[in-house]
DOROLO-970299 format. One record per residue (C-alpha): residue in one letter; x negated, y, z negated. Coordinates in Angstrom, 2 decimals. Layout:
! DOROLO-970299
   residu        c1        c2        c3
        A         X         Y         Z
...
END
This chain:
! DOROLO-970299
   residu        c1        c2        c3
        M    -26.52     60.51     62.46
        D    -26.09     56.76     61.91
        C    -26.34     55.41     58.38
        L    -29.68     53.75     57.59
        F    -30.22     50.88     55.16
        R    -33.23     49.83     53.10
        R    -33.84     47.01     50.68
        S    -34.04     48.31     47.11
        P    -37.64     48.26     45.84
        F    -36.39     46.97     42.49
        L    -35.10     43.51     43.39
        V    -36.12     40.27     41.71
        A    -34.83     36.94     43.07
        Y    -34.43     33.78     40.99
        W    -32.39     30.60     40.80
        S    -29.64     30.25     38.18
        D    -28.22     26.71     38.23
        E    -27.39     26.22     41.91
        R    -27.15     29.89     42.88
        L    -29.84     32.17     44.28
        L    -29.48     35.56     42.58
        F    -30.83     38.95     43.61
        H    -31.16     41.17     40.54
        N    -31.67     44.93     40.85
        F    -33.34     45.49     37.48
        A    -33.06     49.29     37.72
        T    -29.27     49.31     38.11
        G    -28.55     46.00     36.38
        R    -26.46     44.74     39.33
        I    -26.74     41.07     40.37
        V    -25.49     39.48     43.59
        S    -25.65     35.84     44.63
        G    -27.31     35.19     47.96
        T    -27.22     32.93     51.01
        A    -29.48     32.51     54.00
        L    -27.72     35.55     55.53
        T    -28.54     37.61     52.41
        I    -32.20     36.67     52.64
        G    -32.27     37.58     56.32
        L    -30.64     40.96     55.78
        L    -32.90     41.90     52.87
        D    -35.93     40.88     54.89
        Y    -34.80     42.83     57.96
        F    -34.15     46.03     56.00
        S    -37.59     46.15     54.40
        T    -37.79     49.77     55.60
        W    -35.13     52.30     56.58
        K    -33.32     50.96     59.66
        A    -30.00     51.37     61.40
        A    -27.61     48.42     61.42
        A    -26.53     48.80     65.08
        P    -29.45     46.92     66.71
        L    -28.97     44.02     64.30
        L    -25.22     43.89     64.94
        E    -25.84     43.72     68.68
        A    -28.54     41.04     68.56
        S    -27.34     38.76     65.75
        S    -25.48     35.49     66.24
        F    -23.26     36.45     63.31
        S    -20.07     38.34     64.09
        P    -20.11     42.12     63.58
        T    -17.28     41.74     61.06
        E    -19.24     39.22     59.00
        L    -22.43     41.28     59.09
        D    -20.63     44.51     58.24
        A    -18.94     42.86     55.24
        A    -22.30     41.53     54.04
        L    -23.91     44.99     54.39
        Q    -21.07     46.61     52.47
        Q    -21.35     44.09     49.62
        L    -25.12     44.38     49.36
        S    -24.80     48.16     49.30
        E    -22.15     48.11     46.60
        E    -24.32     45.81     44.49
        T    -27.32     48.14     45.08
        A    -29.40     45.40     46.73
        L    -29.46     47.72     49.76
        Q    -29.83     51.49     49.63
        R    -27.90     53.69     52.08
        S    -29.11     56.94     53.57
        D    -25.62     58.47     53.38
        R    -25.35     57.93     49.62
        P    -27.42     59.35     46.77
        T    -29.99     57.02     45.26
        P    -28.90     55.78     41.82
        I    -30.53     57.85     39.09
        A    -32.18     54.82     37.50
        E    -33.78     53.87     40.82
        S    -35.10     57.38     41.38
        A    -36.62     57.49     37.89
        M    -38.06     53.99     38.35
        E    -40.36     55.28     41.09
        S    -42.70     56.47     38.32
        W    -43.16     52.81     37.29
        Q    -44.46     51.81     40.74
        S    -47.77     50.43     39.48
        W    -46.02     48.39     36.73
        N    -43.19     46.88     38.75
        P    -41.67     44.38     39.03
        A    -43.00     42.71     35.86
        A    -42.62     45.57     33.36
        G    -39.49     47.06     34.94
        F    -37.67     43.73     34.98
        F    -38.53     43.10     31.32
        H    -37.65     46.66     30.29
        F    -34.15     46.66     31.74
        S    -33.37     43.00     31.07
        T    -33.86     43.51     27.34
        K    -31.75     46.66     26.96
        D    -28.19     46.90     25.64
        V    -27.99     43.40     24.17
        V    -24.49     42.74     22.82
        F    -24.65     42.22     19.04
        S    -21.64     40.69     17.32
        P    -20.18     42.83     14.50
        D    -18.61     39.68     12.98
        L    -21.15     38.33     10.49
        N    -19.21     35.08     10.06
        E    -19.43     34.56     13.82
        V    -23.19     35.10     13.65
        N    -23.38     32.62     10.78
        D    -21.46     30.00     12.78
        W    -23.91     30.43     15.65
        H    -26.86     29.86     13.31
        L    -25.25     26.75     11.84
        A    -24.72     25.37     15.35
        R    -28.30     26.27     16.23
        V    -29.66     24.38     13.24
        A    -27.62     21.33     14.24
        E    -28.95     21.57     17.80
        R    -32.60     22.36     17.06
        P    -34.59     22.15     13.81
        I    -35.92     25.47     12.50
        P    -39.64     25.79     13.43
        E    -42.13     25.51     10.59
        P    -43.02     29.01      9.29
        I    -46.72     28.21      8.82
        K    -49.12     26.24     10.99
        K    -51.01     23.46      9.21
        P    -54.12     22.48     11.19
        G    -55.37     18.93     11.01
        G    -58.95     19.80     10.04
        R    -60.57     18.23      6.98
        T    -62.98     20.98      5.95
        F    -61.54     23.75      3.79
        V    -62.92     27.00      2.41
        Q    -60.83     28.38     -0.42
        L    -60.99     32.19     -0.14
        P    -61.15     34.54     -3.12
        R    -59.07     37.69     -3.54
        E    -60.39     41.06     -4.68
        D    -58.43     44.01     -5.98
        I    -58.43     47.09     -3.73
        P    -59.26     50.35     -5.51
        G    -56.44     52.88     -5.50
        T    -52.80     52.27     -4.58
        L    -53.06     50.47     -1.20
        D    -52.97     47.01     -2.78
        E    -49.84     47.85     -4.77
        T    -48.13     49.49     -1.79
        L    -48.73     46.50      0.48
        R    -47.37     44.10     -2.13
        Q    -44.24     46.22     -2.61
        R    -43.42     46.71      1.08
        R    -40.06     45.12      1.78
        T    -37.14     45.70      4.12
        W    -34.36     47.33      2.10
        R    -30.65     46.97      2.82
        R    -29.26     48.77     -0.21
        F    -29.73     52.43     -1.00
        G    -29.03     54.95     -3.72
        S    -26.74     57.95     -3.46
        E    -29.31     60.63     -4.33
        P    -30.54     62.54     -1.28
        V    -34.03     62.15      0.10
        S    -36.08     65.28     -0.54
        V    -37.25     67.33      2.41
        G    -40.81     66.86      1.11
        Q    -40.48     63.07      1.22
        L    -39.17     63.21      4.79
        G    -41.95     65.59      5.83
        T    -44.64     63.41      4.30
        V    -43.43     60.21      5.98
        L    -43.20     61.92      9.37
        D    -46.56     63.66      9.02
        L    -48.54     60.59      7.95
        T    -46.86     58.40     10.58
        F    -46.46     60.61     13.64
        G    -48.37     63.81     12.88
        V    -51.55     64.77     14.72
        R    -54.66     64.23     12.62
        H    -57.17     65.48     15.19
        W    -57.40     66.58     18.82
        M    -60.13     65.00     20.92
        D    -61.55     66.82     23.96
        L    -61.82     64.38     26.88
        G    -63.08     66.90     29.42
        M    -61.36     66.42     32.80
        A    -58.96     63.94     31.15
        G    -57.56     66.68     28.94
        H    -57.00     66.44     25.20
        A    -55.91     63.35     23.30
        M    -54.28     63.29     19.90
        L    -55.42     60.99     17.13
        R    -52.89     59.71     14.61
        T    -53.01     57.34     11.64
        S    -52.06     54.38     13.88
        P    -53.97     53.23     16.98
        S    -52.84     53.97     20.53
        A    -54.22     52.38     23.70
        G    -56.62     54.87     25.26
        A    -55.35     57.50     22.80
        R    -52.48     58.09     25.24
        N    -49.89     58.21     22.42
        P    -46.66     57.62     24.37
        L    -44.45     57.55     21.26
        E    -42.05     60.33     20.28
        A    -39.96     60.47     17.09
        Y    -36.31     61.54     16.91
        V    -34.90     61.90     13.41
        V    -31.26     61.22     12.54
        V    -30.65     62.98      9.23
        R    -27.72     61.78      7.14
        N    -28.61     62.72      3.55
        V    -31.69     64.91      3.10
        S    -31.81     67.88      0.75
        T    -31.70     71.32      2.45
        I    -31.39     69.81      5.98
        Q    -28.06     69.70      7.79
        P    -27.00     66.25      9.04
        G    -27.79     65.88     12.72
        V    -30.26     64.60     15.30
        Y    -33.67     66.28     15.51
        H    -36.90     65.93     17.47
        Y    -40.08     65.80     15.39
        G    -42.93     67.96     16.68
        A    -46.11     65.98     16.02
        A    -48.38     68.99     16.57
        D    -46.49     71.70     14.69
        H    -44.84     69.45     12.04
        R    -41.32     70.74     12.47
        L    -37.87     69.48     13.40
        T    -35.95     70.84     16.38
        A    -32.18     70.36     16.18
        L    -30.68     68.56     19.19
        N    -27.08     67.76     18.22
        D    -24.83     66.82     15.30
        A    -24.37     63.14     16.25
        A    -25.52     61.85     12.85
        G    -22.07     60.29     12.51
        R    -23.14     57.65     15.04
        F    -25.79     56.37     12.64
        V    -24.18     52.91     12.34
        E    -23.26     52.76     16.03
        Y    -26.95     53.11     16.89
        L    -27.67     49.91     14.90
        P    -24.99     47.44     16.07
        G    -24.23     44.45     13.88
        Q    -26.15     45.90     10.90
        P    -23.57     47.50      8.57
        W    -25.97     47.29      5.61
        Y    -27.79     50.36      6.96
        S    -24.69     52.54      6.84
        E    -25.76     54.16      3.55
        A    -29.37     54.84      4.58
        H    -30.39     58.48      4.50
        V    -32.72     58.81      7.49
        L    -33.13     56.97     10.78
        V    -36.14     57.58     13.03
        L    -35.74     56.52     16.66
        M    -39.04     55.86     18.41
        T    -39.10     56.50     22.14
        A    -41.86     56.00     24.67
        V    -42.82     58.43     27.42
        F    -44.19     55.71     29.69
        E    -46.06     57.94     32.13
        R    -48.62     58.87     29.48
        T    -49.83     55.27     29.29
        E    -49.20     54.37     32.95
        W    -51.38     57.29     34.08
        K    -54.46     55.65     32.61
        Y    -53.45     51.98     32.83
        P    -51.66     51.31     36.17
        F    -50.98     47.62     35.50
        A    -47.99     45.93     33.89
        R    -49.88     44.59     30.88
        A    -50.04     48.15     29.55
        Y    -46.30     47.92     28.80
        R    -47.27     45.45     26.07
        T    -49.52     48.01     24.40
        I    -46.61     50.43     23.96
        L    -44.55     47.79     22.17
        L    -47.55     46.93     20.00
        E    -48.03     50.60     19.16
        A    -44.43     50.87     18.01
        G    -45.12     48.02     15.60
        H    -48.24     49.77     14.27
        F    -46.31     52.98     13.69
        A    -43.37     51.21     12.05
        Q    -45.64     49.49      9.53
        T    -47.37     52.77      8.73
        F    -43.92     54.38      8.32
        C    -42.76     51.65      5.94
        L    -45.95     51.74      3.87
        V    -45.82     55.52      3.43
        A    -42.14     55.34      2.46
        T    -42.93     52.52      0.01
        A    -45.72     54.57     -1.58
        L    -43.18     57.39     -2.07
        K    -40.84     54.93     -3.86
        L    -38.30     55.09     -1.03
        A    -36.41     52.15      0.49
        P    -37.63     51.64      4.10
        F    -36.50     49.37      6.92
        C    -37.19     48.81     10.62
        T    -35.12     47.22     13.38
        A    -35.16     46.57     17.11
        A    -31.42     45.82     17.35
        L    -30.37     49.04     19.04
        A    -27.54     50.43     21.16
        D    -30.09     51.58     23.74
        S    -27.91     53.48     26.21
        L    -25.81     55.20     23.55
        I    -28.95     56.40     21.78
        E    -30.55     57.59     25.00
        Q    -27.39     59.45     25.95
        D    -27.34     61.29     22.62
        L    -31.06     62.07     22.81
        G    -30.70     63.41     26.35
        I    -33.27     61.03     27.84
        D    -32.89     58.89     30.96
        G    -33.91     55.48     29.58
        V    -36.54     55.05     32.29
        T    -39.21     57.75     32.13
        E    -38.46     57.94     28.40
        S    -36.65     55.19     26.54
        V    -35.89     54.18     22.95
        I    -37.84     51.08     21.90
        Y    -37.77     50.80     18.09
        A    -36.22     52.31     14.98
        C    -37.15     52.68     11.33
        G    -35.57     54.50      8.45
        F    -35.21     54.80      4.71
        G    -33.06     55.94      1.84
        T    -33.55     56.47     -1.84
        R    -33.63     53.34     -3.97
        P    -30.62     52.26     -6.03
        P    -30.97     53.38     -9.68
        G    -33.10     51.05    -11.81
        T    -34.38     49.09     -8.81
        D    -38.08     48.73     -8.02
        W    -37.84     45.75     -5.66
        A    -35.60     45.33     -2.63
        P    -32.68     43.12     -3.75
        W    -32.23     39.89     -1.84
        P    -29.07     40.06      0.30
        D    -26.18     38.00     -1.01
        A    -23.25     36.50      0.89
        A    -21.34     39.78      0.68
        D    -24.14     41.49      2.62
        I    -24.88     38.85      5.21
        P    -23.60     35.25      5.08
        A    -26.86     33.75      6.35
        L    -26.62     29.99      6.96
        L    -23.90     29.36      4.40
        P    -21.22     26.72      4.94
        P    -17.69     28.16      5.40
        S    -16.64     27.28      1.83
        A    -19.44     29.39      0.35
        R    -18.94     32.49      2.50
        K    -17.47     35.80      1.45
        T    -15.97     38.26      3.88
        P    -18.33     41.25      4.10
        S    -16.85     44.49      2.86
        K    -16.56     47.29      5.37
        P    -19.25     49.97      5.19
END
């Protein structure tokens, strides 16, 4: 049987300088195109054999065959005699969201973060010279003002909100298993099940979720928690228990590239999204936004609970996506890591997150004022 070709359903075309690029966002492969490329991709909109085209085209068979081979290798064309790339097969479940959400999802994964903090500092200095830093607060030009009062909030919420900071230094004492359980329960645990009839049951948590679809899962990397072996666990939101997956806790720092200050943290929670849960109810690309917003809601809840427990929380989106997904055993398409948060105990005698100094991160310091960061 002759080999058939088909244009990949996951192509986005755009101009970059003077080149027309065809980007397969599922596989990450990019190929520059010509008029011949456009013609071939248009012709193979559905599964077709190449023979009729080779016979009828004004291009030489050698030239056409070479173009077909290149487009196949770069995954712009699929071939019937080769297996479909795993990412493309999994991407079929995103059909109602593509290309907008799929292109954004893959284009923002596996960003290369420099481990050299002085190099990062040099980039920032060059950036400041090139473009002024935007003002942090908008100042409208109106002339009428209403000065607002402030009222104290009964209980501890007011104090907790004022104390919430991102910590980069941690104590050596282990986190208690009770502290870990409380943070996970109040952030990710099920508070109530809601009967939606034909639509099944929806869980309610302490943070909002679009349509109560709750796509987020929590994977816990334990490094220093009393009575729990270091390792990677899945948190069961319904039964409030950890299921051991592997002992890859040693990759803690590798999961957070370019952020050595988290090397002494005790717990890292990796938030993933099972996209189908949200896509089932909202078959339009805007729904991808709601999942990212939800991750932010959950991270703030996580940090507030940890703060109330006198722990030292943090959150970050600078992740080694593919490495994490490999260790979690997820495909990065139907389920993918999107955010991370964690905590440790506080350094002795410290009630407020210390400001980082040049030894931690040489942020916007001239070369003469910099110190070389110590290795974690």
